[in-house]
C-alpha positions in Angstrom: 91.4 83.1 101.9 88.6 83.2 99.7 85.0 84.2 100.7 83.4 80.8 99.6 79.9 82.6 99.6 80.9 84.3 96.5 83.3 82.0 95.0 81.4 80.3 92.5 78.2 82.3 91.8 77.8 85.5 90.0 74.1 85.9 90.8 74.6 87.3 94.2 77.0 90.0 92.7 76.0 93.4 91.6 77.1 94.5 88.1 80.2 96.5 89.0 83.5 97.0 87.3 86.6 98.5 88.8 89.6 100.1 87.2 92.7 99.8 89.2 95.3 102.6 88.9 99.0 101.5 89.5 102.3 102.8 88.9 105.4 101.1 87.1 106.5 98.2 89.0 109.1 95.4 88.6 108.1 92.2 86.5 107.5 90.1 89.6 105.4 92.6 91.2 103.3 93.2 88.0 102.6 89.3 87.8 101.8 89.0 91.6 99.4 92.1 91.2 97.6 90.5 88.1 97.2 87.2 90.2 95.9 89.2 93.1 93.2 90.8 90.8 91.8 87.6 89.9 91.8 86.3 93.6 90.1 89.7 94.6 87.1 88.7 92.4 86.4 85.8 94.8 86.6 88.0 97.8 84.6 91.2 96.8 81.0 90.4 96.1 80.2 93.8 94.0 82.8 93.3 91.5 82.4 91.1 88.5 85.3 92.7 86.3 88.6 94.3 87.1 91.0 96.1 84.7 94.4 97.5 85.1 96.9 99.1 82.7 100.6 99.3 83.6 104.2 99.6 82.3 107.2 98.1 83.6 110.0 99.2 85.9 113.1 98.2 84.1 113.8 96.0 81.1 111.6 92.8 81.5 111.1 89.7 79.4 108.1 87.6 80.5 108.0 83.9 79.5 105.1 81.6 79.7 104.5 79.2 82.5 105.3 76.3 80.3 108.4 77.5 78.8 111.1 75.2 80.2 114.2 76.3 78.3 116.1 79.6 77.9 118.5 80.3 75.0 121.9 80.7 76.2 122.2 84.3 74.9 119.3 85.2 77.3 121.4 83.9 80.1 124.2 86.2 79.0 122.0 89.2 78.7 121.0 88.5 82.3 124.4 88.3 83.3 125.2 91.5 81.4 122.3 93.2 83.3 120.8 94.0 80.0 117.7 92.0 80.7 115.4 90.6 83.6 113.1 87.6 83.1 109.9 87.0 84.9 107.7 83.9 84.5 103.9 84.6 83.8 101.1 82.6 85.4 99.7 82.3 81.9 100.7 80.5 78.9 102.3 81.4 75.7 106.0 82.4 74.8 108.4 85.4 75.4 107.2 89.0 75.5 109.5 91.9 75.7 107.5 94.6 77.6 108.3 98.1 76.3 104.7 99.1 75.2 101.6 99.2 77.4 100.3 96.1 79.3 96.6 95.5 80.1 95.5 92.8 82.6 91.7 92.1 83.0 90.1 89.8 85.7 86.6 88.6 84.8 84.1 86.5 86.9 82.5 83.7 85.0 83.4 84.5 81.4 82.5 82.2 78.5 83.8 78.8 79.5 85.4 78.2 76.0 88.8 79.8 75.9 88.5 81.0 72.3 85.1 82.6 72.9 86.5 84.1 76.1 89.4 85.7 74.1 86.9 87.1 71.7 84.7 88.4 74.3 87.5 89.9 76.4 89.2 91.5 73.4 86.4 93.2 71.6 86.9 96.4 73.5 90.6 96.6 72.3 89.4 96.2 68.7 86.9 98.9 69.1 89.4 101.5 70.6 92.1 100.8 68.0 89.6 100.9 65.1 88.7 104.6 66.2 92.3 105.3 66.0 92.8 104.1 62.6 94.4 100.7 63.5 92.0 97.9 62.3 92.7 94.8 64.2 91.5 91.3 63.8 92.3 87.9 65.4 95.3 85.9 64.2 94.9 82.5 62.3 98.3 80.7 63.0 98.0 77.7 65.4 99.4 77.9 68.8 103.3 77.3 68.6 106.2 76.8 70.8 108.7 76.6 68.0 109.7 80.0 68.4 110.5 81.8 71.8 109.2 85.1 70.5 105.6 85.6 71.1 105.3 88.4 68.5 106.7 86.0 65.8 103.4 84.2 65.3 99.8 85.3 65.7 97.2 82.7 67.0 93.5 83.2 67.7 94.4 84.7 70.9 96.3 87.5 69.2 95.3 90.8 67.4 97.0 91.6 64.3 96.7 94.6 61.8 95.8 94.7 58.1 99.3 93.8 57.2 99.3 90.8 59.5 101.6 92.3 62.0 100.8 91.3 65.5 99.9 94.3 67.5 98.5 92.8 70.8 99.8 89.5 72.2 97.4 88.1 75.1 97.4 84.9 77.3 95.1 83.5 79.8 95.1 82.1 83.4 92.1 80.4 84.6 91.0 79.7 88.3 87.9 78.0 89.3 86.2 79.1 85.9 87.3 82.8 86.3 89.6 84.4 84.0 92.8 86.5 84.0 93.6 87.6 80.6 96.7 90.0 80.2 98.5 91.2 77.0 101.1 93.7 75.6 100.3 96.3 73.5 103.1 96.8 71.0 103.9 100.4 70.5 107.6 101.2 69.6 109.8 98.0 70.0 113.5 98.7 70.7 115.3 97.8 67.5 118.7 97.0 69.1 117.4 95.1 72.2 114.8 93.2 70.2 117.4 92.1 67.8 119.7 91.0 70.7 116.9 89.0 72.3 115.1 87.5 69.4 117.9 87.7 66.7 115.4 89.3 64.2 114.1 92.6 63.4 111.3 94.1 65.6 107.9 94.7 64.2 107.1 98.1 62.8 106.2 100.7 65.5 102.3 101.4 65.9 101.2 104.1 63.5 101.3 107.7 64.7 97.5 107.8 64.9 97.9 105.8 68.0 98.8 108.2 70.8 101.5 107.0 73.2 100.7 109.5 76.1 96.9 109.4 76.1 96.4 105.9 75.0 95.4 104.5 78.5 92.6 107.0 78.7 91.2 106.0 75.4 91.4 102.5 76.2 89.6 103.0 79.5 86.8 104.8 77.6 86.4 102.0 75.2 86.4 99.4 78.0 83.7 101.3 79.9 81.7 101.7 76.6 81.8 98.1 75.7 80.7 96.9 79.2 78.2 99.8 79.5 75.9 97.6 81.7 78.5 97.7 84.6 78.7 100.5 87.1 82.3 101.5 87.1 84.6 102.9 89.6 88.2 103.7 90.1 90.6 102.4 92.8 94.5 102.7 93.4 96.6 100.0 94.9 96.4 100.3 98.8 99.3 99.6 101.2 97.9 96.2 102.1 97.8 95.3 98.4 101.4 96.5 97.8 102.4 94.4 100.8 100.7 91.2 99.5 102.2 91.9 96.0 105.8 92.3 97.4 105.4 89.0 99.4 104.2 87.1 96.4 106.4 88.5 93.8 109.5 86.1 94.1 107.2 83.4 92.9 107.5 84.8 89.4 111.2 85.7 89.2 113.6 84.1 87.1 117.1 83.9 88.7 120.4 82.3 88.1 122.9 80.3 90.1 126.3 79.3 89.3 125.3 75.5 89.1 123.0 76.1 86.3 125.8 77.1 83.7 127.2 74.2 81.6 124.2 71.9 82.0 123.2 72.2 78.6 125.4 74.2 76.1 122.5 75.3 73.8 119.8 76.1 76.3 119.0 76.0 80.0 116.3 76.9 82.4 117.5 78.1 85.9 116.8 75.7 88.8 115.9 78.7 90.9 113.2 79.9 88.5 110.6 79.6 91.2 110.9 80.0 95.1 107.4 78.5 95.2 104.8 77.0 92.8 102.9 79.2 90.5 99.1 79.0 91.1 97.3 76.5 89.2 94.0 77.3 87.3 
């Protein structure tokens, strides 16, 4: 599938970046599109960085690839059609997607994960600083004690001056190349947040952060930060959408009658994946 001539060396590549425009899609389709972006880096010799911003069609909670249990009340919310769950190819814990999501695929980034987080996130810090929201990396160790991604802030996350986590990010690596995607918290829904996480949501982003024009401002910050790249814009083509649709079921969390009653406290659906999630 991959063009081996360009799979491992960036020396033959031109310094191009590409901004992919896409509409709202379901959770499984968004995850399939993110992974497709990373694979495209191995196929397109001109591109060294891909970026995409998107929102979600419907109410979606994403869980990390290593989360193996779902709280019982999440199962009830799925049955009541209040919630859909998708598994990310990346790590971390659960994220309720009601804001804006970014996805960045990068050829040959710094090989140390923390350095890659810093390098891949600086444009976000720059953008929000101009909007009066000063962000810095969190300092808590990675933890799986809580199911809620936004209840802790590790060195992979960006927090404001009050310690409130504003952007939660996670990584998926493949052959030394990086997919980093993250949720930009804007206006978390109070009632649904409480139903899912049994706690109050974080405060909304300040009014200085525009809701309508944010994607454009983020794009400008990205281009300014990676100013040595020659940038182009592209939409998802019919063959891209076909590939996304074909691979989307790999990430959908579904339930079956046999799943209920196995563990009274927490379960993970046996039908969580129709096929294996790609490994890094």
